[in-house]
MDTraj code that builds the backbone (N, CA, C; nanometers):
import mdtraj as md
import numpy as np

residues = "MET SER ASN GLU ASN GLN TYR ILE GLU ALA ALA LYS ILE ALA ALA GLU THR ALA SER LYS ASN THR GLN LEU THR MET GLY ILE SER ILE ILE GLY ALA LEU ILE ALA LEU ILE GLY VAL PHE VAL THR ALA TRP ILE THR HIS ARG ASN VAL SER ARG SER THR VAL ILE ASP ALA LEU THR LYS GLN ARG ILE GLU TRP LEU ASN THR VAL ARG GLN ASN PHE VAL ASP PHE ASN ASN LEU GLY HIS GLU LEU PHE PHE ALA ILE HIS ARG GLU LYS GLU ASP ASP TYR ILE HIS LYS LYS TYR".split()
xyz = np.array([
    [-0.1021, 7.1770, 6.8300],
    [-0.0345, 7.1348, 6.7119],
    [-0.0472, 6.9931, 6.6997],
    [-0.0802, 6.9272, 6.7949],
    [-0.0969, 6.7787, 6.7940],
    [-0.2107, 6.7279, 6.7152],
    [-0.3218, 6.8251, 6.7393],
    [-0.4500, 6.7871, 6.6680],
    [-0.4173, 6.8113, 6.5156],
    [-0.3509, 6.9201, 6.4769],
    [-0.3242, 6.9468, 6.3403],
    [-0.2455, 6.8226, 6.2728],
    [-0.1418, 6.7653, 6.3471],
    [-0.0534, 6.6714, 6.3106],
    [-0.1463, 6.5314, 6.2870],
    [-0.2413, 6.5071, 6.3824],
    [-0.3242, 6.4116, 6.3712],
    [-0.4126, 6.4044, 6.2350],
    [-0.4669, 6.5105, 6.2116],
    [-0.5328, 6.5449, 6.1118],
    [-0.4563, 6.5148, 5.9631],
    [-0.3299, 6.5745, 5.9948],
    [-0.2500, 6.5650, 5.8784],
    [-0.2064, 6.3961, 5.8419],
    [-0.1770, 6.3380, 5.9621],
    [-0.1618, 6.1766, 5.9335],
    [-0.2708, 6.1003, 5.8887],
    [-0.4084, 6.1563, 5.9206],
    [-0.5349, 6.0900, 5.8935],
    [-0.5482, 6.1084, 5.7576],
    [-0.5105, 6.2395, 5.7053],
    [-0.5306, 6.2627, 5.5673],
    [-0.4328, 6.1880, 5.4750],
    [-0.2891, 6.1850, 5.5302],
    [-0.2045, 6.1111, 5.4613],
    [-0.2385, 5.9401, 5.4375],
    [-0.3007, 5.9008, 5.5562],
    [-0.3389, 5.7661, 5.5406],
    [-0.4591, 5.7421, 5.4481],
    [-0.5551, 5.8381, 5.4578],
    [-0.6709, 5.8220, 5.3631],
    [-0.6212, 5.8353, 5.2309],
    [-0.5326, 5.9281, 5.2010],
    [-0.4690, 5.9367, 5.0435],
    [-0.4015, 5.8272, 5.0104],
    [-0.3412, 5.7718, 5.1027],
    [-0.2498, 5.6359, 5.0669],
    [-0.3406, 5.5301, 5.0374],
    [-0.4496, 5.5157, 5.1261],
    [-0.5483, 5.4125, 5.1022],
    [-0.6291, 5.4285, 4.9788],
    [-0.6699, 5.5389, 4.9561],
    [-0.7311, 5.5723, 4.8158],
    [-0.6354, 5.5566, 4.7056],
    [-0.5192, 5.5751, 4.6982],
    [-0.4207, 5.5604, 4.6071],
    [-0.3985, 5.4150, 4.5647],
    [-0.3927, 5.3281, 4.6834],
    [-0.3942, 5.1896, 4.6744],
    [-0.5206, 5.1342, 4.6099],
    [-0.6302, 5.1875, 4.6555],
    [-0.7673, 5.1269, 4.5874],
    [-0.7741, 5.1686, 4.4555],
    [-0.7205, 5.2745, 4.4017],
    [-0.7278, 5.3289, 4.2702],
    [-0.6325, 5.2308, 4.2012],
    [-0.5292, 5.2111, 4.2329],
    [-0.4278, 5.1134, 4.1845],
    [-0.4846, 4.9817, 4.1547],
    [-0.5310, 4.9252, 4.2624],
    [-0.5804, 4.7935, 4.2607],
    [-0.7243, 4.7934, 4.1697],
    [-0.8026, 4.8719, 4.1640],
    [-0.9238, 4.8934, 4.0537],
    [-0.8653, 4.8961, 3.9298],
    [-0.7550, 4.9891, 3.8990],
    [-0.7028, 4.9964, 3.7496],
    [-0.6496, 4.8722, 3.7190],
    [-0.5742, 4.7861, 3.8123],
    [-0.5099, 4.6553, 3.7722],
    [-0.6147, 4.5716, 3.7380],
    [-0.7322, 4.5445, 3.8189],
    [-0.8475, 4.4640, 3.8000],
    [-0.9147, 4.4917, 3.6674],
    [-0.9237, 4.6188, 3.6523],
    [-0.9816, 4.6686, 3.5199],
    [-0.9190, 4.6164, 3.3946],
    [-0.7779, 4.6180, 3.4003],
    [-0.6803, 4.5998, 3.2902],
    [-0.6977, 4.4508, 3.2720],
    [-0.6879, 4.3777, 3.3852],
    [-0.6882, 4.2189, 3.3734],
    [-0.8407, 4.1885, 3.3239],
    [-0.9333, 4.2450, 3.3525],
    [-1.0769, 4.2288, 3.3036],
    [-1.0728, 4.2393, 3.1433],
    [-1.0218, 4.3554, 3.1045],
    [-1.0096, 4.3810, 2.9675],
    [-0.9349, 4.2930, 2.8855],
    [-0.8078, 4.2557, 2.9460],
    [-0.7308, 4.1377, 2.8898],
    [-0.8102, 4.0206, 2.8682],
    [-0.8845, 3.9721, 2.9697],
    [-0.9492, 3.8496, 2.9674],
    [-1.0740, 3.8609, 2.8570],
    [-1.1297, 3.9950, 2.8445],
    [-1.2350, 3.9999, 2.7473],
    [-1.1647, 3.9884, 2.5957],
    [-1.0806, 4.0528, 2.5842],
    [-0.9979, 4.0681, 2.4544],
    [-0.9532, 3.9213, 2.4197],
    [-0.8987, 3.8260, 2.5099],
    [-0.8647, 3.7088, 2.4775],
    [-0.9977, 3.6262, 2.4363],
    [-1.1132, 3.6490, 2.5046],
    [-1.2534, 3.5956, 2.4612],
    [-1.2773, 3.6217, 2.3385],
    [-1.2739, 3.7586, 2.3044],
    [-1.3240, 3.8072, 2.1662],
    [-1.2299, 3.7289, 2.0603],
    [-1.1099, 3.7227, 2.0781],
    [-1.0033, 3.6512, 1.9815],
    [-1.0577, 3.4992, 1.9544],
    [-1.0827, 3.4425, 2.0829],
    [-1.1192, 3.2899, 2.0642],
    [-1.2571, 3.2820, 2.0033],
    [-1.3432, 3.3554, 2.0345],
    [-1.4801, 3.3545, 1.9687],
    [-1.4546, 3.3810, 1.8127],
    [-1.3808, 3.4746, 1.7821],
    [-1.3674, 3.5009, 1.6455],
    [-1.2897, 3.4021, 1.5728],
    [-1.1924, 3.3176, 1.6398],
    [-1.1409, 3.1955, 1.5716],
    [-1.2275, 3.0862, 1.5537],
    [-1.3151, 3.0442, 1.6531],
    [-1.4214, 2.9556, 1.6534],
    [-1.5146, 2.9857, 1.5443],
    [-1.5476, 3.1139, 1.5289],
    [-1.6408, 3.1567, 1.4244],
    [-1.5973, 3.1264, 1.2850],
    [-1.4654, 3.1670, 1.2862],
    [-1.4009, 3.1504, 1.1375],
    [-1.3833, 2.9962, 1.1035],
    [-1.3572, 2.9353, 1.2090],
    [-1.3269, 2.7762, 1.1874],
    [-1.4775, 2.7158, 1.1387],
    [-1.5791, 2.7588, 1.2199],
    [-1.7143, 2.6837, 1.1796],
    [-1.7476, 2.7415, 1.0451],
    [-1.7305, 2.8663, 0.9962],
    [-1.7737, 2.9277, 0.8842],
    [-1.6868, 2.8543, 0.7488],
    [-1.5755, 2.8144, 0.7836],
    [-1.4811, 2.7417, 0.6863],
    [-1.5419, 2.6038, 0.6684],
    [-1.5643, 2.5487, 0.7680],
    [-1.6285, 2.4126, 0.7726],
    [-1.7644, 2.4043, 0.7071],
    [-1.8671, 2.4958, 0.7290],
    [-1.9851, 2.5000, 0.6749],
    [-1.9808, 2.5490, 0.5250],
    [-1.8712, 2.6292, 0.4896],
    [-1.8630, 2.6585, 0.3430],
    [-1.8301, 2.5255, 0.2861],
    [-1.7284, 2.4486, 0.3337],
    [-1.6895, 2.3224, 0.2473],
    [-1.8225, 2.2191, 0.2531],
    [-1.8766, 2.2170, 0.3520],
    [-2.0265, 2.1168, 0.3629],
    [-2.1021, 2.1717, 0.2562],
    [-2.1315, 2.3102, 0.2484],
    [-2.2303, 2.3532, 0.1672],
    [-2.1982, 2.3235, 0.0274],
    [-2.0737, 2.3258, -0.0125],
    [-2.0116, 2.3141, -0.1551],
    [-2.0309, 2.1791, -0.1919],
    [-1.9980, 2.0845, -0.1036],
    [-1.9971, 1.9539, -0.1275],
    [-2.1532, 1.9169, -0.1316],
    [-2.2391, 1.9498, -0.0569],
    [-2.3879, 1.9366, -0.0619],
    [-2.4545, 1.9855, -0.1931],
    [-2.3922, 2.0944, -0.2621],
    [-2.4464, 2.1522, -0.3852],
    [-2.3889, 2.0509, -0.4861],
    [-2.2728, 2.0237, -0.4745],
    [-2.2061, 1.9169, -0.5926],
    [-2.2918, 1.7851, -0.5723],
    [-2.3321, 1.7273, -0.4775],
    [-2.3871, 1.6061, -0.4580],
    [-2.5366, 1.6284, -0.5012],
    [-2.6032, 1.7333, -0.4773],
    [-2.7417, 1.7509, -0.5489],
    [-2.7256, 1.7718, -0.6848],
    [-2.6447, 1.8099, -0.7540],
    [-2.6073, 1.8422, -0.9002],
    [-2.5893, 1.7011, -0.9628],
    [-2.5019, 1.6240, -0.8920],
    [-2.4584, 1.4997, -0.9306],
    [-2.5862, 1.3973, -0.9316],
    [-2.6679, 1.4240, -0.8258],
    [-2.7914, 1.3442, -0.8109],
    [-2.8862, 1.3785, -0.9323],
    [-2.9013, 1.4828, -0.9610],
    [-3.0037, 1.5401, -1.0509],
    [-2.9690, 1.4912, -1.1879],
    [-2.8228, 1.4936, -1.2109],
    [-2.7772, 1.4360, -1.3330],
    [-2.8105, 1.2969, -1.3551],
    [-2.7723, 1.2102, -1.2486],
    [-2.8017, 1.0620, -1.2396],
    [-2.9368, 1.0565, -1.2636],
    [-3.0335, 1.1067, -1.1997],
    [-3.1824, 1.0964, -1.2262],
    [-3.2210, 1.1331, -1.3900],
    [-3.1657, 1.2237, -1.4086],
    [-3.1776, 1.2610, -1.5743],
    [-3.1420, 1.1481, -1.6607],
    [-3.0110, 1.1174, -1.6404],
    [-2.9541, 0.9887, -1.7134],
    [-3.0443, 0.8572, -1.7134],
    [-3.0850, 0.8500, -1.5915],
    [-3.1840, 0.7370, -1.5652],
    [-3.3088, 0.7278, -1.6322],
    [-3.3653, 0.8595, -1.6478],
    [-3.5120, 0.8918, -1.7222],
    [-3.4704, 0.8747, -1.8780],
    [-3.3524, 0.9164, -1.9193],
    [-3.3090, 0.9019, -2.0606],
    [-3.3041, 0.7503, -2.0956],
    [-3.2269, 0.6990, -2.0065],
    [-3.2073, 0.5466, -2.0314],
    [-3.3362, 0.4700, -2.0485],
    [-3.4333, 0.5001, -1.9444],
    [-3.5609, 0.4259, -1.9395],
    [-3.6261, 0.4581, -2.0765],
    [-3.6243, 0.5906, -2.1224],
    [-3.6908, 0.6349, -2.2462],
    [-3.6369, 0.5572, -2.3647],
    [-3.5247, 0.5375, -2.3699],
    [-3.4496, 0.4671, -2.4671],
    [-3.4752, 0.3174, -2.4654],
    [-3.4739, 0.2647, -2.3454],
    [-3.5004, 0.1164, -2.3312],
    [-3.6531, 0.0961, -2.3776],
    [-3.7445, 0.1867, -2.3421],
    [-3.9004, 0.1864, -2.3812],
    [-3.8969, 0.1978, -2.5405],
    [-3.8385, 0.2896, -2.6079],
    [-3.8365, 0.2877, -2.7458],
    [-3.7686, 0.1974, -2.8139],
    [-3.6707, 0.1222, -2.7614],
    [-3.5915, 0.0046, -2.8066],
    [-3.7118, -0.1296, -2.8034],
    [-3.7834, -0.1306, -2.6891],
    [-3.8826, -0.2406, -2.6767],
    [-3.9783, -0.2353, -2.7918],
    [-4.0330, -0.1140, -2.7816],
    [-4.1541, -0.1093, -2.8970],
    [-4.0951, -0.1245, -3.0185],
    [-3.9562, -0.0904, -3.0649],
    [-3.9103, -0.0988, -3.1941],
    [-3.8994, -0.2458, -3.2322],
    [-3.8506, -0.3260, -3.1372],
    [-3.8307, -0.4692, -3.1384],
    [-3.9435, -0.5386, -3.1512],
    [-4.0507, -0.4893, -3.0897],
    [-4.1790, -0.5566, -3.0940],
    [-4.3028, -0.5132, -3.1741],
    [-4.2468, -0.3999, -3.2469],
    [-4.3662, -0.3470, -3.3373],
    [-4.3756, -0.4355, -3.4560],
    [-4.2681, -0.5153, -3.4923],
    [-4.2632, -0.6060, -3.6235],
    [-4.3668, -0.6921, -3.5745],
    [-4.3740, -0.7517, -3.4443],
    [-4.4446, -0.8720, -3.4011],
    [-4.6087, -0.8083, -3.4141],
    [-4.6216, -0.6953, -3.3552],
    [-4.7486, -0.6316, -3.3454],
    [-4.7986, -0.6239, -3.4762],
    [-4.7262, -0.5736, -3.5823],
    [-4.7861, -0.5488, -3.7180],
    [-4.8148, -0.6794, -3.7702],
    [-4.7364, -0.7804, -3.7436],
    [-4.7710, -0.9271, -3.8081],
    [-4.8872, -0.9701, -3.7672],
    [-4.9127, -0.9483, -3.6079],
    [-5.0435, -0.9926, -3.5398],
    [-5.1559, -0.9291, -3.6042],
    [-5.1361, -0.7876, -3.6189],
    [-5.2625, -0.6943, -3.6715],
    [-5.2904, -0.7486, -3.8108],
    [-5.2035, -0.7778, -3.8982],
    [-5.2156, -0.8086, -4.0336],
    [-5.2589, -0.9399, -4.0421],
    [-5.2298, -1.0475, -3.9401],
    [-5.2939, -1.1845, -3.9613],
    [-5.4245, -1.1641, -3.9112],
    [-5.4461, -1.0918, -3.8156],
    [-5.5976, -1.0848, -3.7610],
    [-5.6965, -1.0508, -3.8668],
    [-5.6699, -0.9447, -3.9421],
    [-5.7617, -0.8959, -4.0341],
    [-5.7387, -0.9536, -4.1703],
])
top = md.Topology()
chain = top.add_chain()
for i, resn in enumerate(residues, 1):
    res = top.add_residue(resn, chain, resSeq=i)
    for name in ("N", "CA", "C"):
        top.add_atom(name, md.element.get_by_symbol(name[0]), res)
traj = md.Trajectory(xyz[None], top)
């Protein structure tokens, strides 16, 4: 009977050890899952913040390009008008020069 008691005691110790190991493994798994979940939330927050910033930067860049193109077009129009004004003012002098020469 003492051999049976020893086997029963050994089985109880093995079962208790297995139970403790299972609880430890489950606890570590839950902690790991929580850390992973926190990592996912932090990554999502950082991504959202960066997307918001890049959206603002893209909008400002687009507006800047439109403004620059408008300034260029206005400058071209100004140069054309200045060119026409110059020739309108000096056309009389050219006409006088041509008529005097011939």
